[in-house]
C-alpha positions, -999 to 999 in steps of 0.1 A, spaced: -454 672 251 -480 697 235 -469 723 212 -494 752 208 -510 754 172 -511 790 169 -469 789 175 -451 789 146 -421 762 151 -386 774 156 -364 770 127 -334 778 144 -335 751 176 -317 719 169 -337 688 184 -313 667 199 -330 631 187 -321 601 212 -315 566 203 -334 538 218 -315 511 200 -286 513 224 -279 492 253 -297 494 284 -262 501 305 -258 534 285 -294 541 287 -291 542 325 -263 559 326 -272 584 300 -247 582 280 -243 577 241 -239 543 225 -223 534 197 -245 499 194 -216 476 189 -222 440 191 -219 423 210 -204 451 233 -203 484 229 -172 507 235 -183 522 264 -193 490 283 -162 474 270 -138 500 282 -152 503 316 -159 465 320 -198 467 319 -223 441 313 -237 453 276 -275 447 275 -295 452 244 -324 429 258 -346 446 282 -327 433 319 -352 421 347 -340 454 367 -351 481 335 -388 482 349 -381 485 388 -372 519 401 -354 505 434 -332 477 409 -324 504 386 -311 523 416 -293 494 428 -278 487 389 -267 521 388 -248 522 420 -235 487 410 -225 507 379 -206 536 397 -187 512 419 -174 495 387 -164 524 372 -144 539 400 -128 507 401 -121 504 365 -109 537 362 -86 535 399 -71 503 376 -67 520 342 -46 545 363 -20 520 372 -23 502 341 -2 532 326 31 533 351 45 507 328 47 531 300 55 560 324 89 578 322 111 589 354 90 622 361 56 606 351 32 607 387 23 572 395 -12 554 397 -26 538 422 -28 502 414 -20 475 389 -49 460 371 -59 431 353 -74 433 315 -112 430 314 -128 408 285 -157 410 267 -169 377 274 -194 365 299 -204 334 316 -238 313 317 -267 336 334 -271 312 358 -237 312 372 -240 355 370 -247 373 402 -239 406 395 -235 426 361 -195 433 362 -173 422 337 -165 386 338 -126 385 335 -120 416 354 -101 410 392 -132 428 408 -155 406 393 -169 379 417 -167 356 387 -131 361 379 -114 328 371 -83 331 402 -73 297 384 -59 312 352 -21 322 349 -18 356 366 3 383 346 16 396 379 49 377 388 39 387 420 0 380 425 -14 361 454 -46 346 455 -47 347 492 -38 381 491 -63 413 490 -70 415 451 -55 447 445 -18 452 443 1 483 450 32 491 427 65 502 446 59 544 445 99 553 460 113 557 427 84 585 417 92 620 433 58 635 426 43 610 443 41 634 479 24 659 460 -8 635 457 -35 643 485 -36 621 514 -71 619 521 -99 608 501 -131 632 490 -162 627 473 -180 654 457 -221 650 444 -233 672 417 -264 676 412 -279 681 371 -312 695 359 -324 694 332 -357 714 317 -376 704 288 -388 733 269 -418 731 236 -418 762 224 -406 780 255 -430 760 274 -415 742 304 -429 708 308 -404 678 322 -378 684 343 -355 654 355 -326 659 380 -299 633 386 -273 633 412 -230 621 399 -208 614 422 -167 620 416 -146 609 446 -109 605 449 -89 576 468 -62 578 494 -29 560 477 -24 529 500 7 527 522 42 521 500 49 485 486 23 471 509 -9 452 495 -43 471 502 -65 457 531 -95 440 527 -125 466 522 -150 469 550 -184 455 539 -198 491 540 -176 506 516 -183 518 483 -164 482 464 -187 459 489 -208 435 465 -235 411 471 -233 373 467 -254 346 467 -246 311 482 -266 287 461 -247 293 425 -271 261 415 -307 279 420 -317 296 391 -317 330 388 -359 346 380 -343 368 350 -374 375 326 -366 386 288 -384 415 280 -403 417 250 -385 425 219 -383 462 209 -395 452 174 -421 426 182 -451 443 164 -458 458 132 -463 494 139 -487 514 113 -463 539 118 -433 520 110 -400 521 130 -403 530 165 -407 565 179 -370 574 187 -378 613 193 -373 625 230 -399 649 222 -434 648 207 -447 675 189 -485 675 190 -504 705 173 -534 716 199 -554 742 206 -548 757 239 -580 752 253 -575 714 247 -541 716 264 -549 702 297 -569 676 279 -542 662 261 -518 665 294 -543 647 313 -545 617 287 -509 616 286 -505 618 321 -530 597 336 -551 579 312 -524 568 288 -509 543 315 -544 526 315 -548 515 283 -523 487 275 -510 477 313 -498 444 303 -473 457 269 -461 482 294 -448 454 315 -432 435 288 -418 469 272 -417 496 293 -427 530 273 -437 511 242 -474 520 243 -461 555 246 -437 558 224 -445 538 194 -482 538 199 -501 566 211 -475 594 205 -469 590 169 -508 588 161 -514 622 183 -484 637 164 -502 623 128 -536 613 130 -559 647 137 -589 619 141 -571 602 166 -562 632 184 -596 646 191 -608 605 205 -581 607 229 -590 642 239 -627 628 245 -612 600 263 -593 625 284 -625 646 291 -647 613 298 -616 601 327 -616 635 343 -654 637 346 -655 606 359 -628 612 386 -641 647 396 -664 647 426 -688 676 411 -705 674 374 -689 698 352 -708 708 325 -677 722 308 -660 689 303 -697 675 289 -691 701 263 -658 690 259 -667 653 255 -693 660 228 -673 682 209 -645 658 203 -665 627 202 -683 646 173 -652 658 157 -639 625 155 -667 605 141 -673 639 115 -635 633 100 -641 593 103 -673 601 81 -647 623 58 -622 598 56 -645 568 44 -662 587 20 -630 597 6 -618 561 7 -584 572 15 -559 571 52 -573 535 58 -546 525 86 -551 563 105 -588 557 106 -587 522 116 -561 532 143 -588 557 156 -619 534 155 -597 509 174 -593 539 200 -624 550 199 -634 511 209 -610 500 233 -602 530 251 -636 537 265 -629 503 285 -603 526 309 -624 554 319 -662 565 325 -685 553 349 -718 530 342 -742 555 346 -726 576 320 -757 587 300 -743 610 274 -755 599 238 -728 576 220 -724 553 191 -726 512 201 -693 498 205 -701 472 180 -712 497 154 -679 511 154 -660 478 152 -683 470 118 -668 496 106 -631 487 116 -636 452 105 -643 470 69 -610 485 72 -591 457 81 -600 435 53 -594 463 30 -557 464 47 -553 427 40 -548 429 78 -561 389 83 -540 377 55 -509 394 70 -516 378 103 -519 342 90 -483 346 70 -468 356 106 -452 322 112 -421 325 129 -402 349 154 -383 370 126 -419 382 114 -438 407 133 -478 405 138 -494 441 128 -504 458 159 -539 467 144 -550 435 135 -536 422 171 -559 448 190 -584 441 169 -586 404 172 -588 408 207 -616 429 208 -632 409 182 -628 374 203 -641 387 237 -670 412 222 -682 380 204 -689 369 236 -708 403 246 -730 400 215 -739 362 215 -724 361 180 -692 344 163 -663 366 158 -662 381 127 -623 366 117 -630 332 133 -617 316 104 -584 336 107 -580 323 142 -588 289 137 -560 287 111 -535 305 136 -547 277 160 -537 247 136 -505 266 123 -497 271 163 -483 306 154 -488 338 176 -511 369 168 -493 388 196 -524 387 220 -505 373 248 -478 401 244 -503 430 243 -530 413 272 -513 389 288 -532 355 276 -515 331 253 -528 332 219 -543 296 219 -564 299 248 -575 329 231 -582 313 197 -599 285 218 -624 311 234 -630 322 195 -643 285 189 -663 286 221 -680 318 210 -689 301 175 -704 274 196 -725 296 215 -737 316 183 -749 281 167 -769 271 201 -784 306 204 -791 300 165 -809 269 166 -785 251 143 -771 223 167 -793 198 185 -785 188 221 -768 158 213 -743 175 187 -740 204 210 -727 182 237 -704 167 211 -690 198 203 -685 211 244 -669 174 244 -643 187 220 -633 217 229 -630 206 265 -604 182 252 -585 210 236 -590 231 263 -571 205 286 -542 204 260 -537 237 270 -529 229 306 -493 236 319 -473 212 340 -479 213 377 -464 246 395 -464 267 363 -488 290 379 -468 309 409 -460 342 422 -452 368 396 -424 385 415 -388 376 417 -368 373 449 -355 405 447 -396 421 441 -394 426 407 -424 417 385 -420 385 363 -440 391 330 -438 359 318 -449 344 351 -476 372 352 -491 361 313 -489 321 329 -508 333 359 -534 356 337 -538 329 308 -548 303 340 -575 331 349 -589 333 311 -584 290 310 -610 283 336 -630 311 326 -633 296 292 -641 261 309 -667 279 327 -685 295 297 -682 261 281 -700 244 307 -723 271 308 -733 259 268 -746 227 282 -784 219 282 -800 228 319 -767 240 330 -767 247 367 -744 269 385 -751 250 418 -734 219 404 -705 205 417 -684 210 382 -696 247 385 -687 252 420 -657 236 418 -646 261 390 -653 292 401 -635 284 436 -603 275 413 -610 308 395 -610 328 432 -579 308 442 -557 318 409 -567 354 418 -541 351 445 -516 349 419 -522 385 404 -512 417 414 -540 437 433 -546 469 440 -545 504 418 -511 493 405 -522 454 399 -539 438 371 -578 435 378 -589 457 353 -572 437 327 -592 404 337 -624 420 334 -637 392 306 -626 363 330 -638 379 363 -675 382 342 -677 351 331 -670 332 365 -684 356 387 -721 355 370 -719 317 376 -712 322 414 -735 314 442 -740 338 473 -718 310 492 -688 310 465 -654 317 476 -656 341 445 -674 363 458 -654 370 489 -627 373 473 -642 397 447 -651 421 472 -618 420 486 -601 430 454 -625 456 448 -622 473 482 -584 471 473 -585 487 439 -605 519 458 -624 542 436 -605 527 406 -629 500 406 -656 520 393 -645 532 361 -638 519 329 -649 481 320 -643 473 356 -668 492 370 -690 486 345 -686 449 351 -685 453 389 -722 469 380 -734 440 361 -725 410 385 -743 431 412 -776 430 392 -768 394 380 -765 384 418 -796 400 426 -819 387 404 -808 357 408 -801 352 442 -836 362 447 -848 336 426 -830 311 445 -849 322 477 -881 318 459 -873 279 448 -861 289 416 -825 282 407 -828 286 370 -797 310 355 -800 346 354 -779 349 321 -757 387 325 -766 390 287 -801 392 296 -796 417 324 -778 438 299 -803 438 276 -833 448 303 -812 478 320 -806 491 282 -765 485 288 -742 479 260 -706 475 274 -679 458 258 -666 442 290 -625 432 283 
């Protein structure tokens, strides 16, 4: 949301601050939640399942609609039951309700025995225990389970409508920021009446297409694919508590408002796709929007990134976009230098510097020739700020699930480990990752980027070993011994058979944990390829290397493809594996297919740069092979030849 810089803030308007810590059921219903534990009052009263942990249906629009319909049906039946519950206390002149009901409970059965999100002890639940003593003396388990009371004694019965009717009410909401219309939402709520049943008779069974029909699953023994989302407070964000406001007030000039809107609407979703899968909206509400509001340096960085993305997606070149890119890029660097000279605002400087490095990986084309500072020079400044803020020590002390890794340190670690392989040097915080590996504790890398932490720690060790090889510190015998030891360590991370599988559940929902297991398998094979390439006289035509690149191609079948897929989160393993592939390798055919599915997005960001680099590596290496020289062409040498200084992560 954008607020023009020239407009004074409204003092009389009251902004509704919507809580994000309420249960997901109330959030789906757009109702206020009292956040009671283990059940809020609204869910307990209506017989709904109260979920504070992110349910599997939350990240899938179709499942959310289905869940909303299910909740609506449960509420209808619960309201219907409440009317008849009051019959016992009514006088002779009190109009009757429609049916008796059994009380609901706040208890729930085990997750593998639960088929739908309904009240367990309600008679309308699919899991109702029909063996429990009935509170109705005329209860019959073989009859339909809505029992009709005697209406004869109620004189007002005839005044009730004899036919059911249903009304759909459409509610539209328009959000304004400083009198500027922004987001618009539309919802439809259904209200209905129910025809009273015949006097003194049980209701007939409902047809399967009626509003109370439920879907059941025959095989109760088969475990459900229930995925736990990321904890709301997994990371320690530099802004403190999560951003709970429904509105973000970002001060920006009118001329830059289109750039800010473009960044929020089109670029933001490209930056942290794995974090978005683990916790929908977390990247927006807890990382980017708070920084845009409070950090002018970060704001200029994002505006520059938005202009780069606009330039790369437009067919016609624009001098205005080039001017916007350089203007905001200069403003970012200028404010960074001023803050560094003042030696203040270290957290804000760090997040802006990391943004300048990492956000570039999501936008731009390989042939962008505008002047810029190399990413590793930015990272030198970032590493100084990381040490000044003592973030490595804070990360080392994260030893349990109750402790939260610093978000900026997690992002810096990802850049440090994979960026070190770009330069052929050891990661700057390799000792920290080694300590984390020995303690078997998390750094948040899996939750942020998709690859398990211990695999990233081993990639850091491989980068250190390659740096020693390049520096000539190790002889061939010592080098091979270290390669063998690291290979054994990688072997220990291998999951049991069948761990890699389809990332979608039977209902079509994406399973974040399964996706992370599949991505980790990709990084594991790429780490093996990188390690094998360090062997003296390594040959890409060797059987072991051919098998590894073929295995990498097989694993791609378990990664969602296309514009909404996750190929862009696998740039590094695709580069490492692709650089060792041969012309007849299945990897090249699979890679070409993935590029075709991505469409024009395959030309942008780190993926587009990686694709361009692989094409040049393949051209040179294949030409040499046809001339009888099977010596490997290293992708790092090709980057130096072309003058490329890419961060391919």
